[in-house]
C-alpha positions as CSV (number, residue, x, y, z in Angstrom):
1,M,67.5,-144.3,5.0
2,T,70.6,-145.9,6.5
3,T,70.9,-147.2,10.1
4,V,73.9,-148.0,12.3
5,H,72.6,-150.9,14.4
6,I,74.6,-151.4,17.6
7,E,74.3,-154.1,20.3
8,H,76.4,-154.4,23.5
9,A,76.4,-155.5,27.1
10,I,76.6,-152.9,29.8
11,T,77.4,-152.8,33.5
12,D,74.9,-150.1,34.4
13,L,72.1,-148.4,32.4
14,G,72.3,-145.1,34.3
15,T,76.0,-144.7,33.7
16,W,75.6,-145.8,30.1
17,R,72.7,-143.3,29.5
18,T,74.8,-140.4,31.0
19,A,77.6,-141.2,28.6
20,F,75.2,-141.5,25.7
21,G,73.7,-138.2,26.6
22,R,77.1,-136.5,26.6
23,A,77.5,-137.6,23.0
24,A,74.4,-135.7,21.7
25,G,76.5,-133.0,20.0
26,L,78.7,-135.5,18.4
27,R,75.7,-137.4,17.0
28,E,74.3,-134.1,15.6
29,Q,77.7,-133.1,14.1
30,H,77.9,-136.5,12.3
31,G,74.4,-136.3,10.8
32,V,72.4,-138.6,13.1
33,R,68.8,-137.9,12.1
34,S,67.2,-140.0,14.9
35,Y,68.0,-142.7,17.3
36,E,66.2,-145.4,19.3
37,V,67.6,-147.2,22.4
38,R,66.0,-150.5,23.4
39,Q,66.7,-153.3,25.9
40,P,65.7,-156.9,25.8
41,V,62.9,-157.5,28.2
42,D,64.9,-160.3,29.9
43,D,68.3,-158.6,30.0
44,P,68.8,-155.3,31.7
45,A,72.5,-155.5,31.2
46,Y,72.2,-155.2,27.4
47,V,71.3,-152.3,25.0
48,V,70.4,-152.2,21.3
49,I,70.8,-148.8,19.6
50,D,69.7,-147.8,16.1
51,L,71.0,-144.5,14.7
52,T,69.5,-143.2,11.5
53,F,71.4,-141.4,8.8
54,D,70.7,-140.0,5.4
55,D,73.3,-142.1,3.6
56,V,76.0,-144.8,4.0
57,P,79.0,-142.4,3.9
58,A,77.6,-140.5,6.9
59,A,77.0,-143.7,8.8
60,E,80.5,-145.0,8.0
61,G,82.1,-141.9,9.2
62,F,80.2,-141.9,12.5
63,L,81.0,-145.6,13.0
64,V,84.7,-144.8,12.7
65,E,84.3,-142.2,15.4
66,L,82.3,-144.6,17.6
67,R,85.0,-147.3,17.5
68,T,87.5,-144.7,18.9
69,I,85.0,-143.6,21.7
70,W,84.3,-147.2,22.7
71,R,87.9,-147.8,23.7
72,T,87.3,-145.7,26.8
73,A,83.5,-145.5,27.2
74,P,82.1,-146.2,30.7
75,A,79.7,-149.0,31.4
76,L,80.6,-151.1,28.3
77,V,81.3,-154.8,28.6
78,G,83.4,-156.2,25.8
79,A,83.3,-154.9,22.3
80,P,80.0,-153.6,20.9
81,Q,78.7,-155.2,17.7
82,A,77.8,-152.7,15.0
83,R,76.4,-153.0,11.4
84,I,75.4,-150.5,8.8
85,L,72.0,-151.4,7.4
86,E,70.0,-150.0,4.5
87,S,66.2,-150.2,4.2
88,V,64.9,-152.3,1.4
89,D,61.3,-152.3,2.5
90,A,59.1,-150.8,5.2
91,S,55.5,-150.4,6.1
92,P,53.9,-147.0,6.2
93,G,53.4,-145.3,9.5
């Protein structure tokens, strides 16, 4: 599996979640298999997102799309940091 790992500061979780929800069709269209959104326990103005894909080309294509969306996305503070990761080991379960 391949993951796009994103981290960024936000101004407001509710606004950010609304925008994230509106992108559900785009995620499906680009092959996002699953996602997880987390926040640091000590920073409510920050989110960490992992989007899972079948392969690197799908992740790369979606990341290009995301970088365009981020230019006008509400609730973002600064430029998100994103990396494409591949699993090399995992525990069962």
